[in-house]
N, C-alpha and C positions, 0 to 999 in steps of 0.2 A: 370718484378718484380711486377709492380703495380697490374697486373691482379691476382697475387697470393694472394693478401691481400683483394681483393674485394669479398664480399659475397652478391650477389643480393637478395637472399632470405635466411632468413628473413631480411628485412630492412624496414625503414620507407616508402619507395616508392614502395616496392614489398612485400606484406604480405597478409595473409588471409583476412584482412580487406580492401585491396586495398591500397590507399595512406593513411598512418597513421602518420601524422605529427602534430606538434603543430601549428595549423592554425593561432592563433593570432600572433605568432612570425613571421611566414611566410608572413602573410598579411601585417604586419608592414614594413618588409624589402622590400617586393615587391612594396609597396606604395612609399617608399623612392627611389627605383630604377626607378619607373615610373616618379616621380617628378624630379629626377636627369636627366633623358633623356630629359624631356621637358625643363628644365633650361639650360642644355648644348646646346640644339638646339638654344635657344634664345640667350644665352650669347656669343656663339662662332660664330654666323652668320657673323658678320662684319669681324672678324679676318680671318675666313675661306674663305670668298669671296675675300679678298685682297691677302692672301697668296697662295691660291690654285685655285681661280677662281670658286669654288663651295661652295655655301652658306651652304650646308649640309655636307661638308667634315668631320668636327669634329663630327657631330651627327652620321654619318655613322660608323666612327671608334668606337665611344662610344657604338653604338648598337652591333657591332661585339664583343667588350669586354664584354658587357652584356650577349650575347649568350654564350661566353666562360665561363663566371662566373656562369651562370645558370647550364651549363654542369658540372663545377667543384663542384657546390653545390650538384648536384645529385650523382656525383661520391663519394664525401666525405660521404654522407649518407649511402653508401653501404660498408663502411670500419668500422669494429667493433672498439669500443673504446679501447679494449684491445690491438689491433694491434698498435694503436698510442702510447700506453704506452710502448709496447715492442720495438718500433723503435725510441723512443725519443732520444737516444744518437746518432743514425745515422743522425737524422734530425739536431741535434746540430752541428755535424761535417760538414754536408752539408751547414748549415748557415754560419759557419766560412769560408768554401771554397768559397762561393759566395761573401762574404764581402771582401775576399782577392782578388778574381778575378776582382772585380769592380775597384780596385785601380791600376791594371796593365795597363800601357799605351798600347793602341791598342786593349784592351779587353773592358775596361770601357769607356763609352761615357761621355764627359764633356758637360754639359748644364748649362748655366748661372754661370760658375765658379765652379760647383760642379760635382764630379765624382760619380754619384749615380745610373747609369744605365748601363746595359749590352745589347748591341744591337744584335738583331736577325732579320736581314733584315729590314722590315718596322716597326718592333715593338721593344720596349725597355722593359726590365725587371728590376724592382727595387728590388735588393736583400734585402734591409732593411725591406720591407713589408713582405717578406717571413721569414726573420730572427726573427722578433718580435713574430710571431705565433709559430715558432719552439722553441723559448726560453720558451714560456708559456707551451708548451707540455713537454719539458725537465724538467722544474722546477716543474711542477705538479707531474711528476714521482719521482723526488728527494724528494718532501715533503711526498710522500707515503713511500718511502724506508727508509727515515731518520726522520720519524715523531718525535720519542722520542728524538733523538739527537737535532733536530731543536728547540724543546720546552725547553730543559733542559741545553744545553751546548752552549758555545760561538763558539766552532768549527763547530757545526752543522749550526749555524747562518752564519758564515763567508765563509763556503765552496762554496755556490752558487756564491759568488762574485769572486772566482777564475775563473769562466766562464764568469760572467756578465761584469766584468771590462775590460777584453781584447776585448770583443765584443763591448762595449761602445766606447773603443778606436778606433776600426776600423770604427765605424759609424762617430766618430768625425773627422777622417782623410778624409772623403769624401768631405766636412763636411756635416753632417746631425744632427744638434743639436736637432731638434724637435723629430725625431725618437728616439734619445737617451733618451730624457726626458720621452717619452711615454713608452718605453720599461722598463726603470729602475723604473718608477712609478708603472707600472703593476706588476713588480717583487716584489717591496716592499709591495704592497697590498696583493699579494699572500702569502708572508712570514708572514705577520701579521695574515692573516686568517689561516695560517698553525700552529699558536700557538706561534710565537715569543713573548717573554715577552715585556711589555710596555717599560721598561728601554732600552733594546737593540734596540727596534724599534725606540724610541725617539733619541737614539744615531745615528742610521742609517739616520734618517731624518735630523739631525743636520749636519752630514757629507755630505749628499747630497746637502743641501743648501750651505755649504761651497764650495763644488766642483763646483756648478753652478756659484757662485760668482767668483771663480778663473778663470773658463772658459770664463766668460763674460769679465773679466779684460784682459785675454790673447789675445783677438782679438779685434782690434779697431772697426771693423764694428759691432760687437755685442754690444759694449758699445754705439755706435752711435744709434743703434736701440733702446736700453734700454732708452736712454735719449730722443730720438725723440718721442716715442709713448706717453710720458706724455704731450707733447705739439707739436703735428705734424705741427701746423700752423706756428711755429717758423722757419721751413725750408720747406715751403709748396711745393716748386718746386725741393727740393733735397731729403734728406733721409725721409722726411715726406710725399712725394708725394702720395705714394700708399694708405696710411691710410687716408689722407685728401679726396682723391677721393672716397674711400669707405664710409666715413662719409657723403659725399655729396649724395651718392646713397641712404643711409638710410634716409637722410633728404627729398629727393625728393619723396620717397615712401609714406610718411605720413601714414594714417590709412589703406587705401585700395589699395595703389599702383597706378602706372601710367598705368598699364595694361600689360598683357603678351606680350612680344616682343617689348615693347615701351621704353625700357631702353636707356638712353642717355649715361650713364657712360660706357657701353660696347663698345661704338664706339671710342675705342682707348684712352679714358680718364683713365680708370681703367686697369692697367696691370694685367695679369693673371686672367681676369674676368671669365673664364670658368674652372679654376683650383682652386687655393687657395682662390679666392675671389668670388666664385659663390654665396655664401650666400648674399653678398652685392647686386648683381644683382637681386637675388630673393626678397630681401627686397625692392628694388626700384620698381620692377614690381608687387609684391603682397602685399606690405605694411606691417604694423605692424601685422595685423591679419594673413596674410600668413606666416610671419616669426615666430610668436608664435605657430601657428599650426604645422609648420615644427619642431620647437624645441620640442613641445609636442610629436611628432612622434619619435624623437630621444630619448627622455626620456623614452617613452614606450618600445622601443626595448632594451634599456640598462637595464631597470628594469626587463624586461622579461628574459633577459640573466642571470641576477643575480638570479632570481627565478628558472631558470633551474638548476643553480648550487646548490641552496638550496634543490630542489627536489632530485637531485642526491645524495646529502649528506644525506638526510633522508633515501634514499634507500641503504645507506652504500656503494655507488659507489664513493669513495673519489677522485679517479683520475679524473673521469669525472667532479666532482664538482669543483676541482681546475682549470681544463681547462676552464670550463664555466666562473668561476670568472675571470680568467686571460683574456679571450677574451672580457668579458664585460668591464674590466678596460682599455683594449686597445681602445675599441670604445669610452668609456667615455672620456679618455684622449684626443683623437683626436677631439671629438666633442667640448670639452671645449676649447682646444687650438685654433682650427680653428675659432670658433664663437667668442672667446675672442679677437683674432687678428682682425677679421672683424669689431667688434664694438669698437675697440680701448682700450680694457681692458688689453691686453697683447702686448708685442713687436711683430713686424712683423716677422713671421716665416713661411717658406714654408712647410705646412702640409695640406694634402688633407682632405676633409670632407667625412667620410665614406658613401658609397652608392650614394653620390650626385656629388662629384667633377669629372671632367674629369681626367682620369689616369688609364691605363689598369691594372697595377700591383695592385694598391690599390683596384680597383673594383673586380677583380678576387679573390684576397685574402679575401676580405670581404664576398663574396658569398661562398667561401670555408669554412670560419669560421662559417657562418650561417648553412651550411650543417653539420658541426661538432656539433654545438649546438643542431640542430634538432635530430641528432643521439644520443647525450647524453640524451636528454629529452625522446626519444623513449625507450632507454634501461632502464632508471630509472623507467619509467611508466610500463614497462613490466617485471621488476625485472630480467633483463638479465645481469647476473653478470660477464660473461666472453665471449670471442669470441668462446669458445667451447660449449656454451649453445645451445641446439637444441630445436627448436620449431616446432609444427605441427599445422594443421588447427584448432584443438580444443582449442589451447592456445589463439586464437584470436576470440573466439566466441562472447564475450561480446562487446558491443559498447564502443569505446574508449572515455575517458573523456578529450578532448583537452583543455577545459577551466580550468582544474584542480579544 
């Protein structure tokens, strides 16, 4: 089925101009991928050596995921945006199916008390990563179909939640509180950009804050995390252990860091050093300067994604615009939460850092999202309104303006 929706020509990677992509966006994400590979190699070396006897075990797996991700990025660029719009409801059903499957004993794999993965041999797939992107695609299609209703009536505003709330419930059953927050936050931002009135949007925010309060109160471990992060040193060797070790890593890094590969905290002091807390190891080894440059790179790709949405909107390609905005908000949400957790501004939450953390599902989905963004930018720049649009060599005669 997938080969039926792929159109190699024209596409951003096969056109009369050769490779015709938004190079600033591509370069920014490739820089993050390269930095991620370096930091995973460093942060995971001790754990890999003890667990597998091979210092480069985690790095090798991460490199395999990167290759798969780059392939997924190229494949995504060859699928017309109109095809994503047409298949949005099927993707939503697929997302629901995956989130149900992961909760079935024997199908889903439990790691650290959470059922978030479906095992395929040596590899695990995390359905929540796929579901977040599929929700963005579905919601973008809904905003196009029901634009007037969304802007003017309460029913148009509430209908998306008939889909979003059950999906959030499935995520919470895993449990995956972080993915739920990111998905609902991106959906709320998309609805706001879709024209929801300020009063209704404010009501949604108030209800969301109330729901978060109830969810925190419902599980003792969530309340413990919420209390501990405000003063992790009060329980340094208990619930505050992870955060105190992360803060020690930041303190050791000072301005220029202790040097690449010289982290002490990665030597079994800081749990999950190569996944959720890879930014802490980066701060220890590269210092404040390296950390700020990394944050600047994240800010650049996020803003660039928002600009891609704006360019698509100006070209009156509203579905592509909403998808670009939604993907940008997914990245921004994960950036803010992960870095906020690392520096102690937010309660400890297991959420990967896009393009940087170790984790196959997150990395592959981020690369696929990048491919979709590059396709949206290419179609808006070439005024390609639908998948039926035909192009020939003369349509690509002028030099492209990648810098916009």
